[in-house]
SEVEXZA-773923 format. One line per field, with one value per residue: x, y, z of N, C-alpha, C in turn; residue number from 1. Coordinates in nm, 3 decimals. Example, Ala and Ser with C-alpha at 12.3 -4.5 7.8 and 13.67 -1.06 7.14 Angstrom:
# residues 2
n_px	(1.319:1.285)
n_py	(-0.569:-0.225)
n_pz	(0.780:0.708)
ca_px	(1.230:1.367)
ca_py	(-0.450:-0.106)
ca_pz	(0.780:0.714)
c_px	(1.320:1.290)
c_py	(-0.330:0.003)
c_pz	(0.780:0.787)
k	(1:2)
# end
This chain:
# residues 54
n_px	(13.340:13.212:12.983:12.855:12.568:12.534:12.745:12.805:12.637:12.588:12.862:12.758:12.665:12.764:12.920:12.765:12.672:12.869:12.973:12.677:12.743:12.596:12.459:12.565:12.426:12.193:12.242:12.193:11.979:11.878:12.000:11.823:11.623:11.648:11.484:11.613:11.712:11.645:11.642:11.689:11.938:11.949:12.160:12.075:11.857:11.835:12.069:11.933:11.754:11.831:12.027:11.754:11.585:11.803)
n_py	(9.000:9.162:9.096:9.211:9.176:9.252:9.282:8.964:8.929:9.043:8.946:8.663:8.701:8.806:8.572:8.380:8.448:8.467:8.201:8.131:8.227:8.534:8.713:9.091:9.303:9.148:9.081:9.314:9.482:9.322:9.449:9.610:9.637:9.515:9.464:9.661:9.911:10.177:10.228:10.279:10.379:10.733:10.669:10.352:10.275:10.484:10.270:10.043:10.158:10.190:9.981:9.838:9.875:9.844)
n_pz	(6.807:6.543:6.270:5.955:5.813:5.593:5.381:5.417:5.248:5.045:4.910:4.907:4.723:4.423:4.427:4.395:4.126:4.015:3.925:3.879:3.598:3.543:3.330:3.344:3.259:3.362:3.596:3.699:3.667:3.933:4.176:4.116:4.148:4.389:4.741:4.913:5.120:5.029:4.681:4.346:4.141:3.995:3.781:3.756:3.644:3.429:3.284:3.173:3.105:2.867:2.799:2.686:2.508:2.283)
ca_px	(13.357:13.054:12.988:12.794:12.471:12.482:12.773:12.830:12.461:12.662:12.988:12.724:12.526:12.866:12.984:12.642:12.683:13.016:12.989:12.662:12.791:12.533:12.485:12.548:12.275:12.071:12.327:12.186:11.867:11.799:12.044:11.748:11.504:11.626:11.471:11.638:11.580:11.674:11.590:11.811:11.991:11.949:12.276:12.094:11.783:11.966:12.176:11.828:11.622:11.867:11.976:11.633:11.608:11.954)
ca_py	(8.968:9.157:9.031:9.245:9.067:9.281:9.270:8.847:8.857:9.138:8.843:8.554:8.741:8.822:8.465:8.283:8.564:8.419:8.024:8.095:8.356:8.594:8.874:9.225:9.415:9.047:9.175:9.489:9.434:9.247:9.600:9.807:9.537:9.522:9.479:9.699:9.979:10.295:10.201:10.238:10.552:10.772:10.582:10.279:10.356:10.451:10.206:9.959:10.186:10.207:9.833:9.722:9.941:9.840)
ca_pz	(6.689:6.508:6.184:5.816:5.736:5.464:5.379:5.402:5.165:4.898:4.874:4.840:4.586:4.383:4.405:4.306:3.982:3.893:3.861:3.726:3.510:3.542:3.261:3.384:3.260:3.432:3.790:3.736:3.645:4.020:4.173:4.114:4.221:4.575:4.853:5.019:5.201:4.919:4.576:4.261:4.155:3.814:3.668:3.708:3.611:3.298:3.199:3.244:3.027:2.774:2.739:2.707:2.411:2.256)
c_px	(13.231:13.097:12.845:12.715:12.466:12.552:12.781:12.753:12.525:12.798:12.873:12.631:12.641:12.894:12.942:12.584:12.797:12.960:12.877:12.695:12.668:12.554:12.519:12.441:12.183:12.091:12.252:12.010:11.850:11.896:11.895:11.582:11.464:11.535:11.464:11.593:11.623:11.614:11.700:11.777:11.926:11.956:12.183:11.996:11.783:11.956:12.029:11.768:11.671:11.985:11.862:11.605:11.723:11.899)
c_py	(9.043:9.085:9.144:9.159:9.114:9.246:9.152:8.881:8.938:9.023:8.738:8.564:8.698:8.646:8.400:8.345:8.446:8.277:8.016:8.170:8.392:8.751:8.987:9.298:9.304:9.063:9.331:9.610:9.428:9.350:9.609:9.726:9.479:9.482:9.574:9.814:10.074:10.210:10.255:10.380:10.537:10.690:10.467:10.252:10.337:10.365:10.083:10.013:10.152:10.136:9.792:9.780:9.934:9.712)
c_pz	(6.583:6.307:6.105:5.757:5.605:5.397:5.331:5.241:5.009:4.868:4.848:4.731:4.470:4.344:4.352:4.161:3.949:3.891:3.787:3.553:3.446:3.443:3.375:3.342:3.413:3.591:3.789:3.831:3.849:4.134:4.192:4.160:4.352:4.647:4.970:5.035:5.133:4.793:4.473:4.174:4.039:3.705:3.672:3.680:3.436:3.228:3.226:3.087:2.948:2.681:2.624:2.546:2.318:2.178)
k	(1:2:3:4:5:6:7:8:9:10:11:12:13:14:15:16:17:18:19:20:21:22:23:24:25:26:27:28:29:30:31:32:33:34:35:36:37:38:39:40:41:42:43:44:45:46:47:48:49:50:51:52:53:54)
# end
């Protein structure tokens, strides 16, 4: 039985956000600024940009 650490971390983040009732835009910012091996997508950056000016 192998455990995918990234999947476990994702479930923990989602559970924590649900319990703390984290706003959607805050979750998007956390995803975009995480220490993942890849950077944020253009779509993520556009959504955050739009939210910061509205």
